[in-house]
N, CA, C and O atoms as a Maestro MAE file, in Angstrom:
{
 s_m_m2io_version
 :::
 2.0.0
}

f_m_ct {
 s_m_title
 :::
 protein
 m_atom[340] {
  # First column is atom index #
  i_m_mmod_type
  r_m_x_coord
  r_m_y_coord
  r_m_z_coord
  i_m_residue_number
  s_m_chain_name
  s_m_pdb_residue_name
  s_m_pdb_atom_name
  i_m_atomic_number
  :::
  1 25 58.080 45.024 -178.347 1 A "UNK " " N  " 7
  2 3 58.966 44.210 -179.019 1 A "UNK " " CA " 6
  3 2 57.898 43.301 -179.509 1 A "UNK " " C  " 6
  4 15 56.793 43.125 -178.996 1 A "UNK " " O  " 8
  5 25 58.406 42.731 -180.611 2 A "UNK " " N  " 7
  6 3 57.913 41.820 -181.531 2 A "UNK " " CA " 6
  7 2 58.477 40.774 -182.233 2 A "UNK " " C  " 6
  8 15 59.470 40.828 -182.958 2 A "UNK " " O  " 8
  9 25 57.787 39.821 -181.976 3 A "UNK " " N  " 7
  10 3 58.869 38.703 -182.381 3 A "UNK " " CA " 6
  11 2 57.876 37.489 -183.507 3 A "UNK " " C  " 6
  12 15 57.032 36.652 -183.186 3 A "UNK " " O  " 8
  13 25 58.308 37.781 -184.572 4 A "UNK " " N  " 7
  14 3 57.162 37.010 -185.564 4 A "UNK " " CA " 6
  15 2 57.890 35.989 -186.232 4 A "UNK " " C  " 6
  16 15 59.033 36.128 -186.669 4 A "UNK " " O  " 8
  17 25 57.084 34.790 -186.310 5 A "UNK " " N  " 7
  18 3 58.181 33.585 -186.993 5 A "UNK " " CA " 6
  19 2 58.068 33.976 -188.458 5 A "UNK " " C  " 6
  20 15 57.580 34.968 -189.000 5 A "UNK " " O  " 8
  21 25 58.647 32.931 -188.913 6 A "UNK " " N  " 7
  22 3 58.942 32.870 -190.367 6 A "UNK " " CA " 6
  23 2 57.582 32.528 -191.267 6 A "UNK " " C  " 6
  24 15 56.691 31.792 -190.842 6 A "UNK " " O  " 8
  25 25 57.563 32.997 -192.221 7 A "UNK " " N  " 7
  26 3 56.485 32.522 -193.161 7 A "UNK " " CA " 6
  27 2 55.245 33.496 -192.714 7 A "UNK " " C  " 6
  28 15 54.275 33.771 -193.419 7 A "UNK " " O  " 8
  29 25 55.583 34.108 -190.933 8 A "UNK " " N  " 7
  30 3 53.907 34.354 -190.931 8 A "UNK " " CA " 6
  31 2 53.692 36.163 -191.267 8 A "UNK " " C  " 6
  32 15 54.654 36.899 -191.042 8 A "UNK " " O  " 8
  33 25 52.612 36.651 -191.708 9 A "UNK " " N  " 7
  34 3 52.494 37.883 -191.820 9 A "UNK " " CA " 6
  35 2 51.574 38.984 -191.136 9 A "UNK " " C  " 6
  36 15 50.472 38.436 -191.125 9 A "UNK " " O  " 8
  37 25 51.462 39.941 -190.697 10 A "UNK " " N  " 7
  38 3 50.681 40.614 -189.983 10 A "UNK " " CA " 6
  39 2 49.750 41.078 -191.069 10 A "UNK " " C  " 6
  40 15 50.022 41.292 -192.250 10 A "UNK " " O  " 8
  41 25 48.320 41.220 -190.291 11 A "UNK " " N  " 7
  42 3 47.383 41.543 -191.132 11 A "UNK " " CA " 6
  43 2 47.263 42.914 -191.641 11 A "UNK " " C  " 6
  44 15 47.452 43.828 -190.839 11 A "UNK " " O  " 8
  45 25 46.994 43.167 -192.777 12 A "UNK " " N  " 7
  46 3 46.618 44.322 -193.203 12 A "UNK " " CA " 6
  47 2 46.050 45.377 -192.032 12 A "UNK " " C  " 6
  48 15 45.196 45.255 -191.154 12 A "UNK " " O  " 8
  49 25 47.093 46.671 -192.515 13 A "UNK " " N  " 7
  50 3 46.619 47.714 -191.314 13 A "UNK " " CA " 6
  51 2 47.157 48.994 -191.807 13 A "UNK " " C  " 6
  52 15 47.924 48.962 -192.769 13 A "UNK " " O  " 8
  53 25 46.879 49.990 -191.323 14 A "UNK " " N  " 7
  54 3 47.616 51.124 -191.638 14 A "UNK " " CA " 6
  55 2 47.543 51.702 -189.843 14 A "UNK " " C  " 6
  56 15 47.091 51.009 -188.931 14 A "UNK " " O  " 8
  57 25 48.125 53.150 -189.677 15 A "UNK " " N  " 7
  58 3 48.481 53.567 -188.036 15 A "UNK " " CA " 6
  59 2 47.526 54.813 -187.618 15 A "UNK " " C  " 6
  60 15 47.206 55.708 -188.401 15 A "UNK " " O  " 8
  61 25 47.285 54.762 -186.808 16 A "UNK " " N  " 7
  62 3 46.347 56.076 -185.968 16 A "UNK " " CA " 6
  63 2 47.504 57.074 -185.874 16 A "UNK " " C  " 6
  64 15 47.114 58.237 -185.976 16 A "UNK " " O  " 8
  65 25 48.693 56.944 -185.723 17 A "UNK " " N  " 7
  66 3 49.808 57.872 -185.626 17 A "UNK " " CA " 6
  67 2 50.961 57.308 -186.456 17 A "UNK " " C  " 6
  68 15 50.928 56.532 -187.410 17 A "UNK " " O  " 8
  69 25 52.207 58.026 -185.712 18 A "UNK " " N  " 7
  70 3 53.244 57.375 -186.598 18 A "UNK " " CA " 6
  71 2 54.140 56.176 -185.561 18 A "UNK " " C  " 6
  72 15 54.167 56.025 -184.339 18 A "UNK " " O  " 8
  73 25 54.866 55.403 -186.773 19 A "UNK " " N  " 7
  74 3 55.073 54.200 -186.235 19 A "UNK " " CA " 6
  75 2 56.909 53.689 -186.695 19 A "UNK " " C  " 6
  76 15 57.182 53.318 -187.836 19 A "UNK " " O  " 8
  77 25 57.790 53.763 -185.760 20 A "UNK " " N  " 7
  78 3 58.898 53.700 -186.082 20 A "UNK " " CA " 6
  79 2 59.449 52.021 -186.115 20 A "UNK " " C  " 6
  80 15 59.603 51.749 -184.924 20 A "UNK " " O  " 8
  81 25 59.785 50.874 -186.886 21 A "UNK " " N  " 7
  82 3 60.014 50.037 -186.671 21 A "UNK " " CA " 6
  83 2 61.697 49.746 -186.896 21 A "UNK " " C  " 6
  84 15 62.174 50.167 -187.950 21 A "UNK " " O  " 8
  85 25 62.321 49.258 -186.234 22 A "UNK " " N  " 7
  86 3 63.804 48.864 -186.038 22 A "UNK " " CA " 6
  87 2 63.897 47.466 -186.275 22 A "UNK " " C  " 6
  88 15 63.237 46.875 -185.420 22 A "UNK " " O  " 8
  89 25 64.479 46.635 -187.135 23 A "UNK " " N  " 7
  90 3 64.520 45.588 -187.050 23 A "UNK " " CA " 6
  91 2 65.603 45.026 -186.446 23 A "UNK " " C  " 6
  92 15 66.623 45.169 -187.119 23 A "UNK " " O  " 8
  93 25 65.752 44.444 -185.432 24 A "UNK " " N  " 7
  94 3 66.851 43.930 -184.746 24 A "UNK " " CA " 6
  95 2 67.747 42.623 -185.272 24 A "UNK " " C  " 6
  96 15 68.974 42.556 -185.340 24 A "UNK " " O  " 8
  97 25 66.554 41.390 -185.698 25 A "UNK " " N  " 7
  98 3 66.989 40.266 -186.193 25 A "UNK " " CA " 6
  99 2 66.244 39.828 -187.173 25 A "UNK " " C  " 6
  100 15 65.059 40.037 -186.910 25 A "UNK " " O  " 8
  101 25 66.477 39.036 -188.735 26 A "UNK " " N  " 7
  102 3 65.512 38.755 -189.404 26 A "UNK " " CA " 6
  103 2 65.328 39.637 -190.232 26 A "UNK " " C  " 6
  104 15 66.096 40.595 -190.332 26 A "UNK " " O  " 8
  105 25 64.116 39.451 -191.092 27 A "UNK " " N  " 7
  106 3 63.649 40.506 -192.030 27 A "UNK " " CA " 6
  107 2 62.007 40.152 -192.338 27 A "UNK " " C  " 6
  108 15 61.277 39.183 -192.128 27 A "UNK " " O  " 8
  109 25 61.874 41.304 -192.867 28 A "UNK " " N  " 7
  110 3 60.352 41.237 -193.199 28 A "UNK " " CA " 6
  111 2 60.349 42.117 -194.959 28 A "UNK " " C  " 6
  112 15 61.392 42.598 -195.403 28 A "UNK " " O  " 8
  113 25 59.106 42.174 -195.688 29 A "UNK " " N  " 7
  114 3 58.520 42.613 -196.631 29 A "UNK " " CA " 6
  115 2 57.368 43.639 -196.608 29 A "UNK " " C  " 6
  116 15 56.875 43.647 -195.480 29 A "UNK " " O  " 8
  117 25 56.830 44.407 -197.345 30 A "UNK " " N  " 7
  118 3 55.897 44.994 -197.364 30 A "UNK " " CA " 6
  119 2 55.407 45.637 -198.384 30 A "UNK " " C  " 6
  120 15 56.269 45.420 -199.236 30 A "UNK " " O  " 8
  121 25 54.536 46.340 -198.923 31 A "UNK " " N  " 7
  122 3 54.472 47.171 -199.601 31 A "UNK " " CA " 6
  123 2 55.223 48.437 -199.944 31 A "UNK " " C  " 6
  124 15 54.973 49.034 -200.991 31 A "UNK " " O  " 8
  125 25 56.380 48.976 -198.860 32 A "UNK " " N  " 7
  126 3 56.732 49.950 -198.527 32 A "UNK " " CA " 6
  127 2 58.425 49.377 -199.076 32 A "UNK " " C  " 6
  128 15 59.225 50.238 -199.445 32 A "UNK " " O  " 8
  129 25 58.810 47.979 -199.079 33 A "UNK " " N  " 7
  130 3 60.160 47.578 -199.533 33 A "UNK " " CA " 6
  131 2 60.438 46.664 -198.798 33 A "UNK " " C  " 6
  132 15 59.494 46.145 -198.201 33 A "UNK " " O  " 8
  133 25 61.816 46.134 -198.569 34 A "UNK " " N  " 7
  134 3 62.060 45.180 -197.530 34 A "UNK " " CA " 6
  135 2 63.124 45.559 -196.644 34 A "UNK " " C  " 6
  136 15 64.020 46.357 -196.915 34 A "UNK " " O  " 8
  137 25 62.928 44.778 -195.295 35 A "UNK " " N  " 7
  138 3 63.851 45.105 -194.115 35 A "UNK " " CA " 6
  139 2 64.286 44.558 -193.337 35 A "UNK " " C  " 6
  140 15 63.744 43.746 -192.587 35 A "UNK " " O  " 8
  141 25 65.533 44.963 -193.375 36 A "UNK " " N  " 7
  142 3 66.965 43.494 -192.518 36 A "UNK " " CA " 6
  143 2 67.711 44.164 -191.361 36 A "UNK " " C  " 6
  144 15 68.075 45.285 -191.008 36 A "UNK " " O  " 8
  145 25 67.734 43.306 -191.089 37 A "UNK " " N  " 7
  146 3 68.350 43.401 -189.410 37 A "UNK " " CA " 6
  147 2 69.288 44.798 -189.595 37 A "UNK " " C  " 6
  148 15 70.250 44.839 -190.362 37 A "UNK " " O  " 8
  149 25 68.774 46.117 -188.627 38 A "UNK " " N  " 7
  150 3 69.305 47.070 -188.760 38 A "UNK " " CA " 6
  151 2 68.742 48.376 -189.634 38 A "UNK " " C  " 6
  152 15 69.218 49.507 -189.734 38 A "UNK " " O  " 8
  153 25 67.545 47.790 -190.230 39 A "UNK " " N  " 7
  154 3 67.072 49.072 -190.889 39 A "UNK " " CA " 6
  155 2 65.655 49.640 -190.477 39 A "UNK " " C  " 6
  156 15 64.760 48.819 -190.277 39 A "UNK " " O  " 8
  157 25 65.443 50.723 -190.366 40 A "UNK " " N  " 7
  158 3 64.167 51.434 -189.909 40 A "UNK " " CA " 6
  159 2 63.507 51.704 -190.849 40 A "UNK " " C  " 6
  160 15 63.880 52.087 -191.958 40 A "UNK " " O  " 8
  161 25 62.006 51.437 -190.286 41 A "UNK " " N  " 7
  162 3 60.789 51.848 -191.157 41 A "UNK " " CA " 6
  163 2 60.032 52.876 -190.498 41 A "UNK " " C  " 6
  164 15 59.902 52.867 -189.273 41 A "UNK " " O  " 8
  165 25 59.455 53.881 -191.330 42 A "UNK " " N  " 7
  166 3 59.231 55.296 -190.682 42 A "UNK " " CA " 6
  167 2 57.961 55.442 -191.261 42 A "UNK " " C  " 6
  168 15 58.008 56.033 -192.340 42 A "UNK " " O  " 8
  169 25 56.452 54.977 -190.771 43 A "UNK " " N  " 7
  170 3 55.451 55.024 -191.141 43 A "UNK " " CA " 6
  171 2 54.275 55.830 -190.266 43 A "UNK " " C  " 6
  172 15 54.303 56.088 -189.063 43 A "UNK " " O  " 8
  173 25 53.230 56.149 -191.244 44 A "UNK " " N  " 7
  174 3 52.182 56.667 -190.332 44 A "UNK " " CA " 6
  175 2 50.827 56.364 -191.157 44 A "UNK " " C  " 6
  176 15 50.566 55.520 -192.013 44 A "UNK " " O  " 8
  177 25 50.043 57.429 -190.535 45 A "UNK " " N  " 7
  178 3 48.304 56.465 -191.488 45 A "UNK " " CA " 6
  179 2 47.799 56.642 -192.725 45 A "UNK " " C  " 6
  180 15 46.701 56.305 -193.169 45 A "UNK " " O  " 8
  181 25 49.307 57.580 -193.589 46 A "UNK " " N  " 7
  182 3 49.126 57.107 -195.298 46 A "UNK " " CA " 6
  183 2 49.366 56.229 -195.970 46 A "UNK " " C  " 6
  184 15 49.333 56.173 -197.199 46 A "UNK " " O  " 8
  185 25 49.805 54.952 -194.745 47 A "UNK " " N  " 7
  186 3 50.415 53.855 -195.608 47 A "UNK " " CA " 6
  187 2 49.789 52.422 -195.075 47 A "UNK " " C  " 6
  188 15 50.322 51.936 -194.078 47 A "UNK " " O  " 8
  189 25 48.884 51.849 -195.576 48 A "UNK " " N  " 7
  190 3 48.282 50.479 -195.532 48 A "UNK " " CA " 6
  191 2 49.437 49.485 -195.951 48 A "UNK " " C  " 6
  192 15 50.086 49.604 -196.990 48 A "UNK " " O  " 8
  193 25 49.620 48.435 -194.957 49 A "UNK " " N  " 7
  194 3 50.855 47.762 -195.361 49 A "UNK " " CA " 6
  195 2 50.346 46.226 -194.709 49 A "UNK " " C  " 6
  196 15 49.514 46.094 -193.812 49 A "UNK " " O  " 8
  197 25 51.033 45.191 -195.370 50 A "UNK " " N  " 7
  198 3 51.038 43.684 -194.850 50 A "UNK " " CA " 6
  199 2 51.997 43.200 -194.756 50 A "UNK " " C  " 6
  200 15 52.353 42.576 -195.756 50 A "UNK " " O  " 8
  201 25 53.139 43.202 -193.304 51 A "UNK " " N  " 7
  202 3 54.247 42.814 -193.317 51 A "UNK " " CA " 6
  203 2 53.947 41.718 -193.682 51 A "UNK " " C  " 6
  204 15 52.787 41.306 -193.683 51 A "UNK " " O  " 8
  205 25 55.468 40.714 -194.248 52 A "UNK " " N  " 7
  206 3 55.363 39.458 -193.960 52 A "UNK " " CA " 6
  207 2 56.835 38.665 -193.484 52 A "UNK " " C  " 6
  208 15 57.612 38.970 -194.389 52 A "UNK " " O  " 8
  209 25 57.188 38.255 -193.020 53 A "UNK " " N  " 7
  210 3 58.536 37.421 -192.424 53 A "UNK " " CA " 6
  211 2 59.143 36.935 -193.652 53 A "UNK " " C  " 6
  212 15 58.394 36.130 -194.205 53 A "UNK " " O  " 8
  213 25 60.198 37.129 -194.260 54 A "UNK " " N  " 7
  214 3 60.918 36.372 -195.420 54 A "UNK " " CA " 6
  215 2 62.086 36.267 -195.111 54 A "UNK " " C  " 6
  216 15 63.000 36.423 -195.920 54 A "UNK " " O  " 8
  217 25 62.300 35.894 -193.495 55 A "UNK " " N  " 7
  218 3 63.947 35.261 -193.296 55 A "UNK " " CA " 6
  219 2 63.846 34.211 -192.751 55 A "UNK " " C  " 6
  220 15 62.737 33.819 -192.387 55 A "UNK " " O  " 8
  221 25 65.115 33.385 -192.524 56 A "UNK " " N  " 7
  222 3 65.107 32.059 -192.355 56 A "UNK " " CA " 6
  223 2 64.357 32.047 -191.214 56 A "UNK " " C  " 6
  224 15 63.246 31.531 -191.100 56 A "UNK " " O  " 8
  225 25 65.257 32.882 -189.990 57 A "UNK " " N  " 7
  226 3 64.909 32.702 -188.771 57 A "UNK " " CA " 6
  227 2 63.483 34.190 -188.308 57 A "UNK " " C  " 6
  228 15 62.987 35.093 -188.982 57 A "UNK " " O  " 8
  229 25 63.315 33.760 -186.936 58 A "UNK " " N  " 7
  230 3 62.215 34.853 -186.846 58 A "UNK " " CA " 6
  231 2 62.733 36.137 -186.905 58 A "UNK " " C  " 6
  232 15 63.941 36.278 -187.097 58 A "UNK " " O  " 8
  233 25 61.885 37.250 -186.747 59 A "UNK " " N  " 7
  234 3 61.844 38.476 -186.965 59 A "UNK " " CA " 6
  235 2 61.493 38.953 -185.937 59 A "UNK " " C  " 6
  236 15 60.344 38.784 -185.529 59 A "UNK " " O  " 8
  237 25 62.531 39.769 -185.173 60 A "UNK " " N  " 7
  238 3 62.358 40.818 -183.837 60 A "UNK " " CA " 6
  239 2 62.652 41.847 -184.179 60 A "UNK " " C  " 6
  240 15 63.750 42.216 -184.595 60 A "UNK " " O  " 8
  241 25 61.567 42.522 -184.024 61 A "UNK " " N  " 7
  242 3 61.564 44.188 -184.198 61 A "UNK " " CA " 6
  243 2 61.297 45.146 -182.771 61 A "UNK " " C  " 6
  244 15 60.556 44.991 -181.800 61 A "UNK " " O  " 8
  245 25 61.985 45.883 -183.041 62 A "UNK " " N  " 7
  246 3 61.534 46.868 -181.638 62 A "UNK " " CA " 6
  247 2 60.675 48.097 -182.389 62 A "UNK " " C  " 6
  248 15 61.191 48.859 -183.207 62 A "UNK " " O  " 8
  249 25 59.143 48.159 -181.926 63 A "UNK " " N  " 7
  250 3 58.132 48.871 -182.631 63 A "UNK " " CA " 6
  251 2 57.862 50.212 -181.670 63 A "UNK " " C  " 6
  252 15 57.399 50.075 -180.538 63 A "UNK " " O  " 8
  253 25 58.232 51.661 -182.289 64 A "UNK " " N  " 7
  254 3 57.629 52.956 -180.950 64 A "UNK " " CA " 6
  255 2 56.293 53.252 -182.252 64 A "UNK " " C  " 6
  256 15 56.307 53.091 -183.473 64 A "UNK " " O  " 8
  257 25 55.255 53.733 -181.320 65 A "UNK " " N  " 7
  258 3 54.065 54.151 -182.014 65 A "UNK " " CA " 6
  259 2 53.430 54.887 -180.871 65 A "UNK " " C  " 6
  260 15 53.391 54.745 -179.649 65 A "UNK " " O  " 8
  261 25 52.956 55.709 -181.734 66 A "UNK " " N  " 7
  262 3 52.111 57.063 -180.556 66 A "UNK " " CA " 6
  263 2 50.885 57.035 -180.512 66 A "UNK " " C  " 6
  264 15 50.113 57.790 -179.921 66 A "UNK " " O  " 8
  265 25 50.609 55.806 -181.394 67 A "UNK " " N  " 7
  266 3 48.611 54.968 -181.302 67 A "UNK " " CA " 6
  267 2 48.456 54.281 -181.790 67 A "UNK " " C  " 6
  268 15 49.356 53.984 -182.575 67 A "UNK " " O  " 8
  269 25 47.317 53.494 -181.776 68 A "UNK " " N  " 7
  270 3 47.194 52.221 -181.878 68 A "UNK " " CA " 6
  271 2 47.375 51.771 -183.531 68 A "UNK " " C  " 6
  272 15 47.732 52.738 -184.204 68 A "UNK " " O  " 8
  273 25 47.228 50.684 -184.212 69 A "UNK " " N  " 7
  274 3 47.070 50.179 -185.457 69 A "UNK " " CA " 6
  275 2 45.481 49.846 -185.775 69 A "UNK " " C  " 6
  276 15 44.622 49.460 -184.982 69 A "UNK " " O  " 8
  277 25 45.385 50.077 -186.970 70 A "UNK " " N  " 7
  278 3 43.819 50.109 -187.765 70 A "UNK " " CA " 6
  279 2 43.774 48.912 -188.565 70 A "UNK " " C  " 6
  280 15 44.000 48.953 -189.774 70 A "UNK " " O  " 8
  281 25 43.543 48.032 -188.060 71 A "UNK " " N  " 7
  282 3 43.519 46.753 -189.128 71 A "UNK " " CA " 6
  283 2 42.377 47.166 -190.025 71 A "UNK " " C  " 6
  284 15 41.499 47.999 -189.802 71 A "UNK " " O  " 8
  285 25 42.580 46.386 -191.120 72 A "UNK " " N  " 7
  286 3 41.387 46.438 -192.662 72 A "UNK " " CA " 6
  287 2 40.410 45.753 -191.943 72 A "UNK " " C  " 6
  288 15 39.419 46.281 -191.439 72 A "UNK " " O  " 8
  289 25 40.688 44.620 -191.902 73 A "UNK " " N  " 7
  290 3 39.678 43.338 -191.601 73 A "UNK " " CA " 6
  291 2 38.979 43.528 -190.259 73 A "UNK " " C  " 6
  292 15 39.496 43.894 -189.203 73 A "UNK " " O  " 8
  293 25 37.521 43.165 -190.532 74 A "UNK " " N  " 7
  294 3 36.441 42.990 -189.460 74 A "UNK " " CA " 6
  295 2 36.696 42.589 -188.012 74 A "UNK " " C  " 6
  296 15 36.649 43.097 -186.891 74 A "UNK " " O  " 8
  297 25 37.068 41.116 -188.745 75 A "UNK " " N  " 7
  298 3 37.566 39.804 -187.741 75 A "UNK " " CA " 6
  299 2 38.925 40.249 -186.921 75 A "UNK " " C  " 6
  300 15 39.245 39.767 -185.835 75 A "UNK " " O  " 8
  301 25 39.629 41.208 -187.601 76 A "UNK " " N  " 7
  302 3 41.026 41.475 -186.877 76 A "UNK " " CA " 6
  303 2 40.812 42.523 -185.773 76 A "UNK " " C  " 6
  304 15 41.336 42.675 -184.670 76 A "UNK " " O  " 8
  305 25 39.917 43.154 -186.408 77 A "UNK " " N  " 7
  306 3 39.638 44.386 -185.452 77 A "UNK " " CA " 6
  307 2 38.627 43.898 -183.903 77 A "UNK " " C  " 6
  308 15 38.552 44.648 -182.929 77 A "UNK " " O  " 8
  309 25 38.024 42.710 -183.962 78 A "UNK " " N  " 7
  310 3 37.579 42.146 -182.964 78 A "UNK " " CA " 6
  311 2 38.435 41.497 -182.128 78 A "UNK " " C  " 6
  312 15 38.180 41.200 -180.961 78 A "UNK " " O  " 8
  313 25 39.549 41.254 -182.769 79 A "UNK " " N  " 7
  314 3 40.382 40.335 -181.798 79 A "UNK " " CA " 6
  315 2 41.628 41.102 -181.187 79 A "UNK " " C  " 6
  316 15 42.517 40.638 -180.474 79 A "UNK " " O  " 8
  317 25 41.405 42.831 -181.808 80 A "UNK " " N  " 7
  318 3 42.684 42.860 -181.591 80 A "UNK " " CA " 6
  319 2 42.699 43.522 -180.051 80 A "UNK " " C  " 6
  320 15 43.871 43.705 -179.721 80 A "UNK " " O  " 8
  321 25 42.016 43.823 -179.294 81 A "UNK " " N  " 7
  322 3 42.042 43.788 -177.824 81 A "UNK " " CA " 6
  323 2 42.682 42.846 -177.027 81 A "UNK " " C  " 6
  324 15 43.161 43.135 -175.930 81 A "UNK " " O  " 8
  325 25 42.721 41.593 -177.579 82 A "UNK " " N  " 7
  326 3 42.779 40.297 -177.383 82 A "UNK " " CA " 6
  327 2 44.595 40.138 -177.292 82 A "UNK " " C  " 6
  328 15 45.256 39.744 -176.332 82 A "UNK " " O  " 8
  329 25 45.072 40.590 -178.635 83 A "UNK " " N  " 7
  330 3 46.318 40.455 -179.055 83 A "UNK " " CA " 6
  331 2 47.210 41.541 -178.724 83 A "UNK " " C  " 6
  332 15 48.411 41.317 -178.878 83 A "UNK " " O  " 8
  333 25 46.851 42.684 -178.296 84 A "UNK " " N  " 7
  334 3 47.444 43.780 -177.396 84 A "UNK " " CA " 6
  335 2 48.314 44.538 -178.555 84 A "UNK " " C  " 6
  336 15 49.509 44.809 -178.441 84 A "UNK " " O  " 8
  337 25 47.700 44.757 -179.412 85 A "UNK " " N  " 7
  338 3 48.661 45.590 -180.661 85 A "UNK " " CA " 6
  339 2 47.500 46.322 -181.207 85 A "UNK " " C  " 6
  340 15 47.647 47.091 -182.157 85 A "UNK " " O  " 8
  :::
 }
 m_bond[339] {
  # First column is bond index #
  i_m_from
  i_m_to
  i_m_order
  :::
  1 1 2 1
  2 2 3 1
  3 3 4 2
  4 3 5 1
  5 5 6 1
  6 6 7 1
  7 7 8 2
  8 7 9 1
  9 9 10 1
  10 10 11 1
  11 11 12 2
  12 11 13 1
  13 13 14 1
  14 14 15 1
  15 15 16 2
  16 15 17 1
  17 17 18 1
  18 18 19 1
  19 19 20 2
  20 19 21 1
  21 21 22 1
  22 22 23 1
  23 23 24 2
  24 23 25 1
  25 25 26 1
  26 26 27 1
  27 27 28 2
  28 27 29 1
  29 29 30 1
  30 30 31 1
  31 31 32 2
  32 31 33 1
  33 33 34 1
  34 34 35 1
  35 35 36 2
  36 35 37 1
  37 37 38 1
  38 38 39 1
  39 39 40 2
  40 39 41 1
  41 41 42 1
  42 42 43 1
  43 43 44 2
  44 43 45 1
  45 45 46 1
  46 46 47 1
  47 47 48 2
  48 47 49 1
  49 49 50 1
  50 50 51 1
  51 51 52 2
  52 51 53 1
  53 53 54 1
  54 54 55 1
  55 55 56 2
  56 55 57 1
  57 57 58 1
  58 58 59 1
  59 59 60 2
  60 59 61 1
  61 61 62 1
  62 62 63 1
  63 63 64 2
  64 63 65 1
  65 65 66 1
  66 66 67 1
  67 67 68 2
  68 67 69 1
  69 69 70 1
  70 70 71 1
  71 71 72 2
  72 71 73 1
  73 73 74 1
  74 74 75 1
  75 75 76 2
  76 75 77 1
  77 77 78 1
  78 78 79 1
  79 79 80 2
  80 79 81 1
  81 81 82 1
  82 82 83 1
  83 83 84 2
  84 83 85 1
  85 85 86 1
  86 86 87 1
  87 87 88 2
  88 87 89 1
  89 89 90 1
  90 90 91 1
  91 91 92 2
  92 91 93 1
  93 93 94 1
  94 94 95 1
  95 95 96 2
  96 95 97 1
  97 97 98 1
  98 98 99 1
  99 99 100 2
  100 99 101 1
  101 101 102 1
  102 102 103 1
  103 103 104 2
  104 103 105 1
  105 105 106 1
  106 106 107 1
  107 107 108 2
  108 107 109 1
  109 109 110 1
  110 110 111 1
  111 111 112 2
  112 111 113 1
  113 113 114 1
  114 114 115 1
  115 115 116 2
  116 115 117 1
  117 117 118 1
  118 118 119 1
  119 119 120 2
  120 119 121 1
  121 121 122 1
  122 122 123 1
  123 123 124 2
  124 123 125 1
  125 125 126 1
  126 126 127 1
  127 127 128 2
  128 127 129 1
  129 129 130 1
  130 130 131 1
  131 131 132 2
  132 131 133 1
  133 133 134 1
  134 134 135 1
  135 135 136 2
  136 135 137 1
  137 137 138 1
  138 138 139 1
  139 139 140 2
  140 139 141 1
  141 141 142 1
  142 142 143 1
  143 143 144 2
  144 143 145 1
  145 145 146 1
  146 146 147 1
  147 147 148 2
  148 147 149 1
  149 149 150 1
  150 150 151 1
  151 151 152 2
  152 151 153 1
  153 153 154 1
  154 154 155 1
  155 155 156 2
  156 155 157 1
  157 157 158 1
  158 158 159 1
  159 159 160 2
  160 159 161 1
  161 161 162 1
  162 162 163 1
  163 163 164 2
  164 163 165 1
  165 165 166 1
  166 166 167 1
  167 167 168 2
  168 167 169 1
  169 169 170 1
  170 170 171 1
  171 171 172 2
  172 171 173 1
  173 173 174 1
  174 174 175 1
  175 175 176 2
  176 175 177 1
  177 177 178 1
  178 178 179 1
  179 179 180 2
  180 179 181 1
  181 181 182 1
  182 182 183 1
  183 183 184 2
  184 183 185 1
  185 185 186 1
  186 186 187 1
  187 187 188 2
  188 187 189 1
  189 189 190 1
  190 190 191 1
  191 191 192 2
  192 191 193 1
  193 193 194 1
  194 194 195 1
  195 195 196 2
  196 195 197 1
  197 197 198 1
  198 198 199 1
  199 199 200 2
  200 199 201 1
  201 201 202 1
  202 202 203 1
  203 203 204 2
  204 203 205 1
  205 205 206 1
  206 206 207 1
  207 207 208 2
  208 207 209 1
  209 209 210 1
  210 210 211 1
  211 211 212 2
  212 211 213 1
  213 213 214 1
  214 214 215 1
  215 215 216 2
  216 215 217 1
  217 217 218 1
  218 218 219 1
  219 219 220 2
  220 219 221 1
  221 221 222 1
  222 222 223 1
  223 223 224 2
  224 223 225 1
  225 225 226 1
  226 226 227 1
  227 227 228 2
  228 227 229 1
  229 229 230 1
  230 230 231 1
  231 231 232 2
  232 231 233 1
  233 233 234 1
  234 234 235 1
  235 235 236 2
  236 235 237 1
  237 237 238 1
  238 238 239 1
  239 239 240 2
  240 239 241 1
  241 241 242 1
  242 242 243 1
  243 243 244 2
  244 243 245 1
  245 245 246 1
  246 246 247 1
  247 247 248 2
  248 247 249 1
  249 249 250 1
  250 250 251 1
  251 251 252 2
  252 251 253 1
  253 253 254 1
  254 254 255 1
  255 255 256 2
  256 255 257 1
  257 257 258 1
  258 258 259 1
  259 259 260 2
  260 259 261 1
  261 261 262 1
  262 262 263 1
  263 263 264 2
  264 263 265 1
  265 265 266 1
  266 266 267 1
  267 267 268 2
  268 267 269 1
  269 269 270 1
  270 270 271 1
  271 271 272 2
  272 271 273 1
  273 273 274 1
  274 274 275 1
  275 275 276 2
  276 275 277 1
  277 277 278 1
  278 278 279 1
  279 279 280 2
  280 279 281 1
  281 281 282 1
  282 282 283 1
  283 283 284 2
  284 283 285 1
  285 285 286 1
  286 286 287 1
  287 287 288 2
  288 287 289 1
  289 289 290 1
  290 290 291 1
  291 291 292 2
  292 291 293 1
  293 293 294 1
  294 294 295 1
  295 295 296 2
  296 295 297 1
  297 297 298 1
  298 298 299 1
  299 299 300 2
  300 299 301 1
  301 301 302 1
  302 302 303 1
  303 303 304 2
  304 303 305 1
  305 305 306 1
  306 306 307 1
  307 307 308 2
  308 307 309 1
  309 309 310 1
  310 310 311 1
  311 311 312 2
  312 311 313 1
  313 313 314 1
  314 314 315 1
  315 315 316 2
  316 315 317 1
  317 317 318 1
  318 318 319 1
  319 319 320 2
  320 319 321 1
  321 321 322 1
  322 322 323 1
  323 323 324 2
  324 323 325 1
  325 325 326 1
  326 326 327 1
  327 327 328 2
  328 327 329 1
  329 329 330 1
  330 330 331 1
  331 331 332 2
  332 331 333 1
  333 333 334 1
  334 334 335 1
  335 335 336 2
  336 335 337 1
  337 337 338 1
  338 338 339 1
  339 339 340 2
  :::
 }
}
């Protein structure tokens, strides 16, 4: 489960496998579209995106993935073990 505050964006990344994201509260947008409460995103390693919370409240998502994220930025890849995603 991931909670992201308003205006916060997740650094650009792709996925080493499949990733399903169910929006439980709030909303976010990325290169693939806008996702609101109840929407489901189904992505894989072919998609590089940078989700940004665009709702008034924080965005809470349930994420199921079968592998790790692959961040585009070297700095983000270095701190990835510390943030646990």
